[in-house]
C-alpha positions in Angstrom: -19.4 -25.5 -4.7 -20.3 -22.9 -7.3 -19.5 -19.3 -6.5 -21.4 -16.3 -7.8 -20.4 -12.8 -8.8 -21.7 -11.7 -5.4 -19.4 -14.3 -3.7 -16.5 -12.9 -5.7 -17.3 -9.3 -4.6 -17.5 -10.6 -0.9 -14.2 -12.5 -1.4 -12.4 -9.3 -2.5 -13.2 -7.9 1.0 -13.0 -11.0 3.2 -11.9 -14.1 1.3 -11.6 -16.1 4.4 -15.4 -15.6 4.9 -16.2 -17.0 1.5 -13.7 -19.8 1.1 -12.8 -22.4 3.7 -9.1 -22.4 2.6 -6.9 -20.6 0.1 -6.6 -23.8 -2.0 -10.4 -23.7 -2.5 -9.9 -20.6 -4.5 -7.4 -22.4 -6.7 -9.7 -25.3 -7.2 -12.9 -23.4 -8.0 -14.1 -23.3 -11.6 -16.4 -20.3 -10.9 -13.7 -17.7 -11.4 -11.1 -16.8 -14.0 -7.5 -17.4 -13.1 -7.0 -13.6 -12.8 -10.0 -13.3 -10.5 -8.6 -16.2 -8.4 -5.2 -14.5 -8.2 -6.8 -11.2 -7.2 -8.8 -12.8 -4.4 -5.6 -14.6 -3.2 -3.7 -11.4 -3.2 -6.4 -9.8 -1.1 -6.2 -12.7 1.3 -2.4 -12.4 1.4 -2.7 -8.7 2.3 -5.3 -9.4 5.0 -3.1 -12.2 6.4 0.0 -9.9 6.5 -2.0 -7.3 8.3 -3.2 -9.9 10.8 0.3 -11.2 11.3 1.6 -7.7 12.0 -1.3 -7.1 14.5 -0.5 -10.4 16.1 3.1 -9.5 16.5 2.0 -6.3 18.3 -0.4 -8.3 20.5 -3.4 -6.6 18.9 -5.5 -9.6 17.8 -7.6 -12.4 19.0 -7.0 -16.1 18.5 -7.4 -16.2 14.6 -4.6 -17.5 12.5 -3.3 -15.4 9.5 -2.9 -18.5 7.2 -0.2 -16.6 5.3 1.8 -19.7 4.5 -1.3 -21.4 3.1 -2.1 -18.4 1.0 1.4 -18.2 -0.4 1.3 -21.9 -1.4 -2.0 -21.4 -3.1 -0.7 -18.4 -5.1 2.4 -20.5 -6.2 0.1 -23.4 -7.2 -2.3 -21.2 -9.1 0.6 -19.6 -11.0 2.0 -23.0 -11.9 -1.4 -24.3 -13.1 -2.4 -21.2 -15.0 1.0 -19.8 -16.1 0.4 -16.5 -14.3 2.9 -13.9 -13.3 2.9 -10.7 -11.1 1.5 -8.6 -14.0 -1.6 -10.8 -14.1 -3.1 -8.7 -11.2 -3.4 -5.0 -11.1 
C-alpha cells in the first residue's frame, strides 16, 4: 500500500489507525527512514501510555503492542543504519 503525506500526518497522532502493524511502517516505501522512525517512536510512546493505563486498570481490551513496536524500531535501525539522533 502507498501512503500519502496525509497518512503520515495521521500516523504521527495515531499510527495504529494508519498501519496494521509496526512492521508495516518498516516495510513501506512511502516514507523516509527518519519519518518511519518518528512514527514508530510515536507508536512506542502511545503503547507505553496504554501499558501504564492498563496496569492502573484504566483501559479497555486493546493491546499496547509495545513489544512489536520495539522489534520494528530495532529492525528499521538495522536496515537503515539509524541511531537515536535520527529522530528529534
